[in-house]
Each structure stands twice: as structure tokens, then as C-alpha cells.
LOPA-363876 format. One line per 10 residues: number of its first residue (from 0); their letters; for each residue z, y, x of C-alpha. Coordinates in Angstrom, 3 decimals. Each point is the difference from the previous one (the first is absolute). Layout:
# LOPA-363876
NUM = A = Z,Y,X ~ ...
# end
This chain:
# LOPA-363876
0 = MKKGFLRLPS = 27.589,89.205,151.709 ~ 1.435,-1.550,-3.106 ~ 1.465,-2.934,1.912 ~ 1.584,2.368,2.505 ~ 1.473,2.001,-2.858 ~ 1.513,-3.190,-1.419 ~ 1.502,-0.998,3.341 ~ 1.620,3.391,0.570 ~ 2.893,-0.377,-2.478 ~ 1.057,-3.393,1.380
10 = TYTLTNYLFI = 0.001,1.323,3.582 ~ 1.885,3.096,-1.081 ~ 2.577,-2.099,-1.866 ~ 0.461,-2.325,2.967 ~ 0.629,2.997,2.249 ~ 2.664,1.276,-2.381 ~ 1.751,-3.365,0.027 ~ -0.056,-0.027,3.791 ~ 1.747,3.377,0.039 ~ 2.841,-1.210,-2.208
20 = LPALTLFLIF = 0.264,-3.393,1.736 ~ 2.610,1.139,2.603 ~ 2.260,1.505,-2.676 ~ -0.490,-3.046,-2.228 ~ 0.864,-2.328,2.875 ~ 3.192,1.924,0.770 ~ 0.951,-0.081,-3.678 ~ -0.529,-3.756,-0.219 ~ 1.986,-0.697,3.189 ~ 2.860,2.463,-0.404
30 = GLYPFYKVFQ = 0.076,0.432,-3.768 ~ -1.267,-2.898,-2.043 ~ 0.950,-2.854,2.324 ~ 3.634,1.146,0.480 ~ 0.320,0.328,-3.772 ~ -1.256,-3.563,-0.388 ~ 2.521,-1.212,2.603 ~ 2.842,1.843,-1.727 ~ -0.879,-1.652,-3.300 ~ -0.241,-3.367,1.740
40 = LSLMSWDGIS = 3.404,0.448,1.663 ~ 1.552,1.094,-3.297 ~ -0.530,-3.563,-1.224 ~ 1.770,-1.440,3.038 ~ 3.491,-0.439,1.352 ~ -0.171,1.137,3.622 ~ 2.488,1.449,2.472 ~ -2.630,1.847,2.038 ~ 0.511,-2.196,3.085 ~ -0.462,-3.625,-0.934
50 = PTMHFVGLRN = -3.582,-1.329,0.305 ~ 0.371,-1.784,-3.337 ~ 0.020,1.601,-3.434 ~ 1.133,-1.547,-3.267 ~ -1.995,0.670,-3.138 ~ 2.280,1.158,-2.824 ~ -2.540,1.377,-2.459 ~ 1.303,2.820,-2.172 ~ 3.658,-0.681,0.815 ~ 0.325,3.199,2.035
60 = FIEIFTQDKI = -1.343,2.099,-2.863 ~ 2.245,-1.752,-2.522 ~ 3.027,0.752,2.175 ~ -0.964,3.671,0.195 ~ -0.258,0.371,-3.770 ~ 2.974,-2.151,-0.977 ~ 2.602,0.058,2.790 ~ -0.446,2.854,2.464 ~ 2.012,2.830,-1.572 ~ 0.187,1.899,3.292
70 = WWQSVLNATW = -3.802,0.190,0.128 ~ -0.186,1.628,-3.421 ~ 2.878,2.301,0.929 ~ -2.072,1.151,2.963 ~ -2.944,0.655,-2.342 ~ 2.264,2.060,-2.273 ~ 1.302,1.951,2.999 ~ -3.531,0.825,1.121 ~ -0.919,0.906,-3.590 ~ 2.900,2.452,-0.197
80 = ITFLALTIQN = -0.980,1.668,3.289 ~ -3.584,0.157,-1.283 ~ 1.121,1.655,-3.239 ~ 1.903,2.659,1.946 ~ -3.027,0.521,2.251 ~ -2.348,0.374,-2.974 ~ 2.225,2.604,-1.644 ~ 2.020,1.924,2.597 ~ -2.207,-0.450,3.083 ~ -3.291,0.731,-1.740
90 = GLALILALLC = 1.596,2.766,-2.068 ~ 1.147,1.729,3.179 ~ -3.425,-0.541,1.568 ~ -1.678,1.607,-3.034 ~ 2.307,3.037,0.039 ~ -0.607,0.589,3.703 ~ -3.752,-0.507,-0.448 ~ -0.061,2.558,-2.822 ~ 1.838,2.514,2.165 ~ -2.250,-0.502,3.011
100 = AQNIRGGHAY = -3.113,0.193,-2.199 ~ 0.946,3.610,-0.818 ~ -0.954,1.068,3.535 ~ 3.549,0.983,0.833 ~ 0.824,1.493,3.368 ~ 0.292,-2.701,2.648 ~ -1.576,-2.572,-2.308 ~ -1.786,-1.804,2.836 ~ 3.255,-0.379,1.932 ~ 1.698,-1.461,-3.063
110 = RVIFYLPPVL = -2.797,-2.544,-0.373 ~ 0.561,-1.224,3.539 ~ 3.789,-0.121,-0.443 ~ -0.160,-1.882,-3.293 ~ -2.376,-2.586,1.463 ~ 2.129,-0.715,3.075 ~ 2.384,-2.592,-1.589 ~ -2.772,-2.493,-0.946 ~ -1.358,0.174,3.549 ~ 3.334,-0.957,1.566
120 = SGIVIGLIWK = 0.995,-3.624,0.514 ~ 1.984,-1.517,-2.850 ~ 2.422,-1.543,2.482 ~ 0.671,3.390,1.608 ~ 0.480,1.635,-3.399 ~ 2.355,-2.781,-1.061 ~ 2.133,0.393,3.130 ~ 0.185,3.785,-0.444 ~ 1.099,-0.294,-3.614 ~ 2.427,-2.755,0.893
130 = WIFRYPDGIL = 1.649,2.517,2.293 ~ -0.020,2.608,-2.805 ~ 1.659,-2.423,-2.436 ~ 2.432,-1.391,2.601 ~ 3.649,-0.345,-0.978 ~ 2.132,2.016,0.512 ~ -1.622,2.450,2.454 ~ -3.580,0.085,-1.252 ~ -1.564,3.373,-0.816 ~ 0.173,-0.604,-3.739
140 = NVALVKMGLQ = 3.667,-1.024,-0.017 ~ 1.001,2.869,2.290 ~ -1.825,2.453,-2.275 ~ 1.775,-1.419,-3.060 ~ 3.388,0.430,1.688 ~ -0.767,3.617,0.906 ~ -1.000,0.689,-3.607 ~ 3.282,-1.440,-1.258 ~ -1.595,-3.133,-1.437 ~ 2.023,-2.549,1.962
150 = HLVRDWLADP = 0.081,-2.338,-2.986 ~ -3.765,-0.536,0.380 ~ 0.214,-1.111,3.635 ~ -0.992,-3.644,0.427 ~ -2.052,-2.411,2.051 ~ -3.187,0.657,-1.942 ~ -2.023,-2.876,1.435 ~ 2.833,-2.555,-0.193 ~ 1.302,0.824,-3.479 ~ -1.627,-2.265,-2.625
160 = KTALNAVAVI = 0.064,2.893,-2.476 ~ -2.004,2.378,2.198 ~ -1.929,-2.098,2.529 ~ -3.157,-0.512,-2.062 ~ -0.244,3.655,-1.032 ~ 0.673,1.094,3.582 ~ -2.906,-2.128,1.204 ~ -2.133,1.450,-2.808 ~ 0.814,3.535,1.187 ~ -1.153,-0.885,3.516
170 = HMWRGFGWGF = -3.215,-1.522,-1.308 ~ -0.735,2.990,-2.248 ~ 0.621,2.465,2.837 ~ -2.461,-1.890,2.130 ~ -2.616,-0.579,-2.713 ~ -0.377,3.300,-1.861 ~ -2.213,1.457,2.755 ~ -3.094,-2.103,-0.537 ~ 0.257,0.455,-3.782 ~ 0.225,3.734,0.635
180 = VILLAGLQNI = -3.224,-0.058,2.038 ~ -1.955,-1.937,-2.640 ~ 1.275,2.153,-2.859 ~ -0.733,3.193,1.920 ~ -3.563,-1.171,0.641 ~ -0.396,-0.688,-3.725 ~ 1.343,3.435,-0.946 ~ -2.358,1.723,2.416 ~ -2.985,-1.753,-1.589 ~ 0.674,1.601,-3.396
190 = PQQIYEAARV = -2.402,2.949,-0.430 ~ 1.903,3.283,0.003 ~ -2.384,1.386,-2.617 ~ 1.704,-2.178,-2.605 ~ 3.383,1.565,0.759 ~ -1.500,3.494,-0.024 ~ -1.568,-0.599,-3.394 ~ 3.325,-1.255,-1.327 ~ 1.784,3.114,1.294 ~ -2.560,2.176,-1.757
200 = DGANAWQRFI = 0.722,-1.904,-3.221 ~ 3.716,0.756,0.425 ~ 1.259,-3.412,1.168 ~ 3.233,0.152,1.982 ~ 0.793,-2.112,3.082 ~ 1.570,-2.835,-1.985 ~ -2.942,-0.187,-2.423 ~ -2.457,-0.047,2.895 ~ 1.943,-2.827,1.594 ~ 0.203,-2.112,-3.170
210 = HITVPLMIPV = -3.524,0.554,-1.318 ~ -1.980,0.308,3.250 ~ 1.839,-1.414,3.003 ~ 1.439,-3.144,-1.580 ~ -3.194,-1.247,-1.733 ~ -2.169,0.614,3.064 ~ 2.549,-1.590,2.321 ~ 0.457,-3.235,-1.966 ~ -2.283,-2.067,2.310 ~ 1.940,1.317,3.015
220 = FILVSILTIL = 3.337,-0.759,-1.684 ~ -1.119,-3.569,-0.636 ~ -1.177,-0.434,3.593 ~ 3.309,1.288,1.366 ~ 1.907,-2.243,-2.418 ~ -1.894,-3.121,1.078 ~ 0.517,0.766,3.682 ~ 3.677,0.757,-0.621 ~ 0.575,-3.297,-1.781 ~ -1.850,-2.089,2.572
230 = GTMQIYDIIA = 1.688,1.767,2.922 ~ 3.534,0.040,-1.417 ~ 0.025,-3.577,-1.278 ~ -0.849,-1.097,3.547 ~ 2.763,2.064,1.630 ~ 1.506,-1.695,3.028 ~ 0.409,2.069,3.172 ~ 2.559,2.414,-1.448 ~ 2.018,-2.907,-1.422 ~ -0.089,-1.778,3.362
240 = ATTNGGPGYH = 1.209,3.108,1.837 ~ 2.826,0.870,-2.396 ~ 1.506,-2.826,-2.061 ~ -2.084,-3.109,0.759 ~ 0.394,-0.915,-3.666 ~ 3.771,0.500,-0.174 ~ 2.667,0.477,-1.093 ~ -0.306,-3.435,-1.519 ~ -3.449,0.011,-1.565 ~ 0.198,3.493,-1.478
250 = TEVPVTRILA = -2.910,1.394,2.036 ~ -2.072,-3.142,0.349 ~ -3.708,0.498,-0.705 ~ -2.775,-2.604,-0.276 ~ -1.199,0.377,3.594 ~ 3.504,-0.539,1.405 ~ 0.427,-3.087,-2.180 ~ -3.303,-1.437,1.223 ~ 1.044,0.551,3.608 ~ 3.428,-1.504,-0.719
260 = SMQGAGRFGY = -1.671,-3.134,-1.369 ~ -2.111,-0.275,3.139 ~ 2.480,0.969,2.716 ~ 3.379,-0.824,-1.476 ~ -0.645,-3.042,-2.154 ~ -3.060,-1.264,1.872 ~ -1.896,-0.525,-3.254 ~ -3.489,1.217,0.787 ~ -1.546,-1.672,-3.036 ~ 2.507,1.643,-2.312
270 = ACAQGIVFGL = -0.582,3.368,1.690 ~ -3.744,-0.359,-0.606 ~ 0.669,-0.732,-3.665 ~ 2.153,3.120,-0.200 ~ -2.801,1.994,1.601 ~ -2.522,-1.243,-2.554 ~ 2.303,0.822,-2.922 ~ 0.637,3.442,1.444 ~ -3.720,0.571,0.516 ~ -0.727,-0.974,-3.604
280 = ILLAVSMFQL = 2.660,2.444,-1.206 ~ -1.617,2.825,1.984 ~ -3.459,-1.016,-1.229 ~ 1.162,-0.017,-3.633 ~ 1.568,3.449,0.341 ~ -3.120,1.411,1.673 ~ -2.306,-1.471,-2.653 ~ 2.211,1.425,-2.745 ~ -0.154,3.460,1.538 ~ -3.765,-0.230,0.439
290 = WISNKMKKE = -0.299,-1.024,-3.647 ~ 2.015,3.045,-1.036 ~ -2.151,2.167,2.266 ~ -3.259,-1.246,-1.518 ~ 1.375,0.398,-3.502 ~ 1.034,3.604,0.667 ~ -3.413,0.786,1.509 ~ -1.756,-1.286,-3.120 ~ 2.225,2.123,-2.214
# end
């Protein structure tokens, strides 16, 4: 009996490992091995076609950090769009979530409507907004003319002064829906008894929001922020459908630069190095946010 009891844990553990073996195998084949190959190629000079590769060591990384100004401009462009998404997009999502959490009339219909943009294809959204911003007969320009604001009419996606912000508007319109859903779920998990007790104590709506809603929603805010940063920094489909990085390099983002290195310049090794640098940037930002999150939880 004792020997059987001792054998049971090992058999049970082996069974558990067998259950996770398929997922582990898929991860090794489609996750870990490709990452290893990307790192290997980042140390090479390769055009993607030739059977031979030339080892160049860290030369690709040195070029990224010392010579490639366009790459860092693309990072700054993505950072600016991310900043606008963190503030305006998530701010709008929070306002709409607060309104829908009040059980307003037609609240369920609003939830469906607000979540429609994230479900749509980014290419389709980009083409629709490209038509809206079109010069001179796009909806926006026509509306400006009818309002007597002819001096504001321009080719929004081709003007270096407005192209990046125009792309950011498209991205924020598409992205606020999923933030709205997450924030609404967080608001609905706050016990209503806390709000009722605060009302009894004489707290107004603003005081309830500052002293109850905000502190209890901090983990949700951090989650939405992390997802916003990771999603926005990797923006591509909207750029491809509207400006393709132009005019000039004013709307270039890291993903478009990586593709340009692969397809345009035929520098697959350099593109892999760019991908690794970009991945490390995203990892550093995520770790920083997680550190802030853990620190706030302890406090």
C-alpha cells in the first residue's frame, strides 16, 4: 500500500506533462524556434533569396543605433500615436463606459455599436477614412466648406503637418471599443453597496468617482494601458491602407520599416535586427508598467 502511494504522484505528474505536451510542442515549433532563427538571421547579411548568408556579427544592431535615423523616427511616430491613444482614446472609452454603467436606456445597443469598430478589418476602416479625408471632395472637407471654414480644407493624409494626427484619429476611432468593453466590465464588478454608502454619507458624483471608482479601477486601467501600448506600437494595417508611411517618412512606424527592409531593400538580416530591437522596446515598456502596477498594489 505504501509503495503504491509513493508511485501515485509520479504517475499523476507524468499524466499532467502528457496533457501539456501538445501545447509545449506547438510553442517550441512556432514560438521558440522562430525566435531563435530571427536572432540568428539578425547576425547575418542575407537578401532572403540567396542560399548563402554572410556573418556580420552585431553590425546590423550598430547600424540601427548609430545610423538609421528613419527607424527611430518611426519609433517616435508610433510613440506619439500611442500617447494619443492612451489619453484621448482611453479617456473617451472611460466616459462611454461610465455612461453605459448607469443603466441608461438603450445601453445594450450602445455596447454593441461601440464595439463594432474593433471587429471590422483595419484595411476596410483605413479605406473608409481615406475616403473621408480625401481632397478636395471628402466628407470632412465638404463639411468644412459648408461651415465656412474653407481655410482648413487640405489633403489631410498627404500634408506632413496633419498626416500623423489623421492616422492617429483613425486608429483611436477603431480602438476605443475594446477599451470600452474592458472598462465597462471593471465598473460593473464594483459593488453598488459602496456607492450607496457613499451617497448616504453625502458624497457627490465627483467624490464617488475620485475616491471609489478610480482606486478600485486602477488594475483595469493598467491592463488597458498595457494592451493599448502593445497594440498601438504595432500598428500597421491602417498605415498600409491610408499613407503607406508617407508623405516622406512622416507616418512611418516600426512595422512598416521592418517590411521596407525586407521587401524594398532586401535586407532580411537587418529587418530581423530591427524586429529584435522593437521587441525589446515593447518588453521594456511592459515590464515598466507591470512594475508600476505591483508597486501600486503594495501601496
